ROSE-4610 file (N, C-alpha, C; in Angstrom, 1 decimal, always signed):
// ROSE-4610
residu = [M/M/M/H/H/H/G/G/G/A/A/A/V/V/V/Y/Y/Y/E/E/E/I/I/I/A/A/A/N/N/N/S/S/S/H/H/H/D/D/D/E/E/E/A/A/A/D/D/D/L/L/L/S/S/S/D/D/D/G/G/G/I/I/I/S/S/S/V/V/V/P/P/P/S/S/S/M/M/M/G/G/G/I/I/I/L/L/L/P/P/P/G/G/G/V/V/V/E/E/E/E/E/E/R/R/R/F/F/F/S/S/S/F/F/F/Q/Q/Q/T/T/T/L/L/L/L/L/L/F/F/F/P/P/P/N/N/N/H/H/H/P/P/P/E/E/E/P/P/P/S/S/S/T/T/T/L/L/L/S/S/S/G/G/G/F/F/F/I/I/I/V/V/V/N/N/N/I/I/I/C/C/C/T/T/T/S/S/S/V/V/V/M/M/M/G/G/G/T/T/T/L/L/L/I/I/I/L/L/L/A/A/A/F/F/F/S/S/S/I/I/I/L/L/L/A/A/A/V/V/V/Q/Q/Q/G/G/G/G/G/G/L/L/L/A/A/A/L/L/L/W/W/W/N/N/N/M/M/M/V/V/V/A/A/A/L/L/L/S/S/S/V/V/V/I/I/I/F/F/F/M/M/M/V/V/V/C/C/C/L/L/L/I/I/I/L/L/L/V/V/V/F/F/F/I/I/I/I/I/I/W/W/W/R/R/R/Q/Q/Q/P/P/P/E/E/E/S/S/S/K/K/K/T/T/T/I/I/I/L/L/L/S/S/S/F/F/F/K/K/K/V/V/V/W/W/W/L/L/L/F/F/F/S/S/S/T/T/T/M/M/M/A/A/A/C/C/C]
num = [1/1/1/2/2/2/3/3/3/4/4/4/5/5/5/6/6/6/7/7/7/8/8/8/9/9/9/10/10/10/11/11/11/12/12/12/13/13/13/14/14/14/15/15/15/16/16/16/17/17/17/18/18/18/19/19/19/20/20/20/21/21/21/22/22/22/23/23/23/24/24/24/25/25/25/26/26/26/27/27/27/28/28/28/29/29/29/30/30/30/31/31/31/32/32/32/33/33/33/34/34/34/35/35/35/36/36/36/37/37/37/38/38/38/39/39/39/40/40/40/41/41/41/42/42/42/43/43/43/44/44/44/45/45/45/46/46/46/47/47/47/48/48/48/49/49/49/50/50/50/51/51/51/52/52/52/53/53/53/54/54/54/55/55/55/56/56/56/57/57/57/58/58/58/59/59/59/60/60/60/61/61/61/62/62/62/63/63/63/64/64/64/65/65/65/66/66/66/67/67/67/68/68/68/69/69/69/70/70/70/71/71/71/72/72/72/73/73/73/74/74/74/75/75/75/76/76/76/77/77/77/78/78/78/79/79/79/80/80/80/81/81/81/82/82/82/83/83/83/84/84/84/85/85/85/86/86/86/87/87/87/88/88/88/89/89/89/90/90/90/91/91/91/92/92/92/93/93/93/94/94/94/95/95/95/96/96/96/97/97/97/98/98/98/99/99/99/100/100/100/101/101/101/102/102/102/103/103/103/104/104/104/105/105/105/106/106/106/107/107/107/108/108/108/109/109/109/110/110/110/111/111/111/112/112/112/113/113/113/114/114/114/115/115/115/116/116/116/117/117/117/118/118/118/119/119/119/120/120/120/121/121/121/122/122/122/123/123/123/124/124/124]
x = [+100.2/+100.6/+101.1/+101.9/+102.5/+101.4/+100.3/+99.3/+98.5/+98.3/+97.6/+98.5/+99.8/+100.7/+100.8/+100.8/+100.9/+99.6/+98.4/+97.2/+97.1/+97.6/+97.7/+98.6/+99.8/+100.8/+100.2/+99.6/+99.0/+97.9/+97.1/+96.0/+96.6/+97.7/+98.4/+99.0/+99.5/+100.1/+99.0/+97.9/+96.8/+96.3/+96.3/+95.9/+96.9/+98.2/+99.2/+99.2/+98.8/+98.7/+97.6/+96.6/+95.5/+95.8/+96.7/+97.1/+98.5/+98.9/+100.1/+99.8/+100.8/+100.7/+100.2/+99.2/+98.6/+99.1/+99.0/+99.5/+98.8/+97.5/+96.9/+97.3/+97.7/+98.1/+99.6/+100.3/+101.8/+102.2/+101.3/+101.7/+102.2/+102.1/+102.6/+101.4/+101.6/+100.4/+100.0/+98.7/+98.2/+97.9/+98.2/+97.7/+98.5/+99.5/+100.3/+101.5/+101.5/+102.5/+103.5/+104.7/+105.7/+106.7/+107.2/+108.2/+109.6/+110.6/+111.9/+112.6/+113.1/+114.0/+115.0/+116.0/+117.0/+116.3/+115.3/+114.6/+113.9/+113.1/+112.4/+113.4/+114.6/+115.6/+116.0/+116.2/+116.7/+115.6/+114.5/+113.4/+112.1/+111.6/+110.4/+109.2/+108.2/+107.0/+106.0/+106.0/+105.0/+105.7/+105.0/+105.5/+105.4/+104.5/+104.3/+105.1/+105.6/+106.3/+105.5/+106.1/+105.5/+106.2/+105.7/+106.4/+107.8/+107.9/+109.2/+110.2/+109.7/+110.7/+111.1/+110.2/+110.6/+111.7/+111.4/+112.4/+113.7/+113.7/+115.0/+115.7/+115.0/+115.7/+116.3/+115.5/+116.0/+117.2/+117.2/+118.4/+119.6/+119.4/+120.5/+121.1/+120.3/+120.9/+121.6/+121.1/+121.8/+123.1/+123.2/+124.4/+125.4/+124.9/+125.7/+126.3/+125.5/+126.0/+127.2/+127.0/+128.1/+129.3/+129.1/+130.3/+131.0/+130.2/+130.9/+131.7/+131.2/+131.9/+133.2/+133.1/+134.3/+135.3/+134.8/+135.6/+136.4/+135.7/+136.3/+137.4/+137.1/+138.2/+139.4/+139.1/+140.2/+141.0/+140.3/+141.0/+141.9/+141.5/+142.4/+143.5/+143.1/+144.1/+144.9/+144.4/+145.0/+146.3/+146.5/+147.7/+147.7/+148.8/+148.9/+149.2/+148.9/+149.1/+148.2/+148.7/+147.9/+146.6/+146.6/+145.3/+144.3/+144.7/+143.9/+143.2/+144.1/+143.6/+142.5/+142.8/+141.8/+140.5/+140.6/+139.4/+138.6/+139.3/+138.6/+137.9/+138.6/+138.0/+136.7/+136.8/+135.7/+134.5/+134.8/+133.7/+133.1/+133.9/+133.4/+132.5/+132.9/+132.1/+130.8/+130.8/+129.6/+128.6/+129.2/+128.3/+127.7/+128.4/+127.8/+126.7/+126.9/+125.8/+124.6/+124.8/+123.7/+123.0/+123.7/+123.1/+122.2/+122.7/+122.0/+120.7/+120.8/+119.6/+118.6/+119.0/+118.1/+117.4/+118.2/+117.8/+116.7/+116.8/+115.8/+114.5/+114.4/+113.2/+112.2/+110.9/+109.9/+109.9/+109.6/+109.6/+108.2/+108.0/+106.7/+106.3/+105.1/+104.6/+104.0/+104.0/+103.4/+104.2/+103.5/+104.1/+104.3/+105.6/+105.9/+105.8/+105.2/+105.1/+106.1/+107.1/+108.2/+107.7/+108.0/+107.6/+108.5/+109.8/+110.8/+110.8/+110.6/+110.5/+111.7/+111.6/+112.7/+113.7/+113.4/+114.3/+114.5/+113.5/+113.5/+114.4/+114.6/+115.4/+116.9/+117.3/+118.7/+119.6/+120.7/+121.7/+122.5/+122.9/+123.7/+125.1]
y = [+128.3/+127.2/+126.0/+126.3/+125.1/+124.4/+125.1/+124.5/+123.4/+123.7/+122.8/+121.5/+121.8/+120.6/+119.8/+120.4/+119.7/+118.9/+119.5/+118.7/+117.5/+117.7/+116.5/+115.5/+115.8/+114.9/+114.2/+115.0/+114.5/+113.4/+113.7/+112.8/+111.5/+111.6/+110.4/+109.5/+110.2/+109.5/+108.7/+109.3/+108.7/+107.5/+107.6/+106.4/+105.3/+105.7/+104.7/+104.0/+104.7/+104.1/+103.0/+103.2/+102.3/+100.9/+100.9/+99.6/+99.1/+99.6/+99.2/+97.9/+97.5/+96.2/+96.6/+95.9/+96.1/+94.9/+95.0/+94.0/+92.6/+92.5/+91.2/+90.6/+91.4/+90.8/+90.5/+90.7/+90.6/+89.1/+88.2/+86.8/+86.3/+87.1/+86.7/+86.1/+84.9/+84.2/+85.0/+85.5/+86.2/+85.3/+85.7/+84.9/+83.7/+83.4/+82.2/+82.5/+81.9/+82.2/+81.1/+81.3/+80.3/+80.6/+79.5/+79.7/+79.4/+80.2/+80.0/+78.8/+78.0/+76.9/+76.7/+75.9/+75.7/+74.9/+74.1/+73.4/+74.3/+75.3/+76.3/+77.2/+77.4/+78.2/+77.6/+76.3/+75.7/+75.0/+74.6/+73.9/+74.5/+75.6/+76.3/+75.4/+75.6/+74.8/+75.1/+76.3/+76.7/+77.1/+76.9/+77.3/+78.7/+79.4/+80.9/+81.6/+82.8/+83.6/+83.9/+83.9/+84.3/+85.5/+86.0/+87.1/+86.6/+85.4/+84.8/+84.7/+84.2/+84.0/+85.4/+86.4/+87.7/+88.3/+88.1/+88.5/+87.9/+86.6/+85.8/+86.4/+86.7/+87.2/+88.6/+89.4/+90.8/+90.7/+89.9/+89.7/+89.2/+88.2/+87.6/+88.6/+89.3/+90.3/+91.4/+91.8/+92.9/+92.4/+91.2/+90.6/+90.4/+90.0/+89.7/+91.1/+92.1/+93.4/+93.9/+93.7/+94.0/+93.2/+91.9/+91.0/+91.4/+91.7/+92.1/+93.4/+94.3/+95.5/+95.2/+94.3/+93.8/+93.1/+92.3/+91.5/+92.5/+93.5/+94.5/+95.3/+95.7/+96.4/+95.5/+94.3/+93.4/+93.0/+92.8/+92.5/+93.6/+94.8/+96.0/+96.3/+96.3/+96.8/+95.7/+94.4/+93.4/+92.8/+92.9/+92.3/+90.8/+90.2/+88.7/+88.0/+88.7/+88.1/+86.8/+85.9/+84.6/+84.9/+85.7/+86.0/+86.6/+87.4/+88.1/+87.0/+86.1/+85.1/+84.2/+83.9/+83.1/+83.9/+85.1/+86.0/+86.1/+86.3/+86.4/+85.1/+84.0/+82.7/+82.4/+82.8/+82.6/+83.5/+84.8/+85.7/+85.1/+84.6/+84.1/+82.9/+82.0/+80.8/+81.2/+82.2/+82.6/+83.3/+84.0/+84.6/+83.5/+82.4/+81.3/+80.7/+80.5/+79.9/+80.8/+82.1/+83.1/+83.1/+83.0/+82.9/+81.6/+80.5/+79.2/+79.4/+80.1/+80.3/+81.1/+82.2/+83.0/+82.3/+81.5/+80.7/+79.7/+79.2/+78.2/+78.8/+80.1/+80.7/+80.8/+80.7/+80.7/+82.1/+82.0/+83.1/+83.6/+84.9/+85.5/+85.4/+85.0/+84.8/+86.1/+87.2/+88.5/+89.1/+89.4/+90.0/+91.5/+92.0/+93.4/+94.2/+95.3/+96.2/+97.3/+97.4/+98.4/+99.8/+100.8/+102.2/+102.8/+102.3/+102.8/+102.0/+102.6/+101.9/+101.1/+99.8/+98.9/+98.7/+99.1/+98.9/+97.4/+96.7/+95.2/+94.5/+95.0/+94.3/+94.7/+95.7/+96.2/+95.1/+94.9/+93.9/+94.6/+93.9/+94.5/+94.6]
z = [+91.9/+91.0/+91.8/+92.9/+93.6/+94.4/+94.8/+95.5/+94.7/+93.4/+92.5/+92.3/+92.1/+91.9/+93.1/+94.3/+95.6/+95.7/+95.4/+95.6/+94.6/+93.4/+92.5/+93.0/+93.4/+94.0/+95.2/+96.1/+97.3/+97.0/+96.0/+95.7/+95.1/+94.4/+93.8/+95.0/+96.0/+97.1/+97.9/+98.1/+98.8/+98.0/+96.7/+95.8/+96.0/+96.0/+96.1/+97.5/+98.5/+99.8/+99.9/+99.1/+99.2/+98.6/+97.7/+97.1/+97.7/+98.9/+99.5/+100.3/+101.0/+101.7/+103.1/+103.5/+104.9/+105.7/+107.0/+107.9/+107.7/+107.5/+107.3/+106.0/+104.9/+103.7/+103.5/+104.6/+104.5/+104.5/+104.7/+104.7/+106.1/+107.1/+108.4/+109.1/+109.7/+110.3/+111.6/+111.6/+112.7/+113.9/+115.1/+116.2/+116.5/+115.7/+115.9/+116.8/+118.0/+118.9/+119.0/+118.6/+118.6/+119.7/+120.2/+121.3/+120.6/+121.0/+120.4/+120.9/+120.0/+120.3/+119.2/+119.4/+118.3/+117.1/+117.5/+116.4/+115.5/+116.1/+115.3/+114.6/+115.1/+114.4/+113.1/+113.1/+111.9/+111.1/+111.8/+111.1/+111.6/+111.0/+111.4/+111.2/+112.1/+112.1/+111.0/+110.5/+109.6/+108.3/+107.1/+105.8/+105.5/+106.3/+106.2/+107.2/+106.9/+107.9/+109.2/+110.3/+111.6/+112.2/+113.3/+114.0/+114.4/+114.9/+115.4/+114.2/+113.1/+112.0/+111.4/+111.5/+111.1/+112.0/+113.3/+114.4/+114.2/+113.9/+113.7/+112.5/+111.4/+110.2/+110.6/+111.3/+111.6/+112.5/+113.5/+114.4/+113.6/+112.8/+112.1/+111.1/+110.4/+109.4/+110.2/+111.3/+112.1/+112.6/+113.1/+113.6/+112.4/+111.3/+110.1/+109.6/+109.6/+109.2/+110.1/+111.4/+112.3/+112.1/+111.9/+111.6/+110.3/+109.3/+108.0/+108.2/+109.0/+109.4/+110.1/+111.1/+111.8/+110.9/+110.0/+109.0/+108.2/+107.7/+106.8/+107.5/+108.7/+109.5/+109.8/+110.2/+110.5/+109.2/+108.1/+106.8/+106.4/+106.6/+106.2/+107.2/+108.5/+109.5/+110.2/+110.1/+110.9/+110.3/+109.0/+108.5/+108.4/+108.4/+108.3/+109.6/+110.7/+112.0/+112.2/+112.9/+113.1/+113.8/+114.8/+115.5/+114.6/+113.6/+112.7/+111.7/+111.2/+110.3/+111.0/+112.3/+113.1/+113.3/+113.6/+113.8/+112.5/+111.4/+110.1/+109.7/+110.0/+109.8/+110.6/+111.9/+112.8/+112.3/+112.0/+111.5/+110.3/+109.3/+108.1/+108.4/+109.2/+109.6/+110.2/+111.1/+111.8/+110.8/+109.8/+108.8/+107.9/+107.6/+106.9/+107.7/+109.0/+109.8/+109.8/+109.9/+109.9/+108.5/+107.4/+106.1/+106.1/+106.6/+106.6/+107.4/+108.6/+109.4/+108.7/+108.0/+107.3/+106.1/+105.5/+104.3/+104.8/+106.0/+106.5/+106.9/+107.1/+107.5/+106.3/+106.6/+105.5/+104.8/+103.5/+102.7/+102.4/+102.5/+102.2/+100.8/+100.5/+99.1/+98.6/+99.3/+98.9/+97.7/+96.7/+95.5/+95.8/+95.7/+96.0/+94.7/+94.8/+93.7/+93.9/+93.0/+93.2/+92.7/+93.4/+93.0/+92.1/+92.0/+91.1/+89.8/+88.7/+87.5/+87.1/+86.8/+86.5/+87.6/+88.8/+89.9/+90.2/+90.1/+90.4/+89.4/+88.2/+87.2/+87.2/+88.1/+88.1/+88.7/+88.1/+88.6/+89.7/+90.7/+91.8/+91.4]
């Protein structure tokens, strides 16, 4: 009995993989080699995402996650000391700069199909 159910589920998974996102359809410009500079950080050259813009977004979100963790720890454990208030202010400003950098990167136009029913309509 389990074998038949597994075969049916396995065949559905293979069908789902065929309509998934492949690398060429992700909206990333193939073969475009950009060099990093502060101008491309704030003003990207292309309206479509590139490997560099994806790398920038990944690094910025990783750094922001770490800063939010540090902010949370300092906010709870630091108290009202002057050094703590300065550190929280600096972390907050750096997070705002990172959000601005992420916002300036080109957005992919690829339509995502969510596998979880109504997941895309859930409010956070």
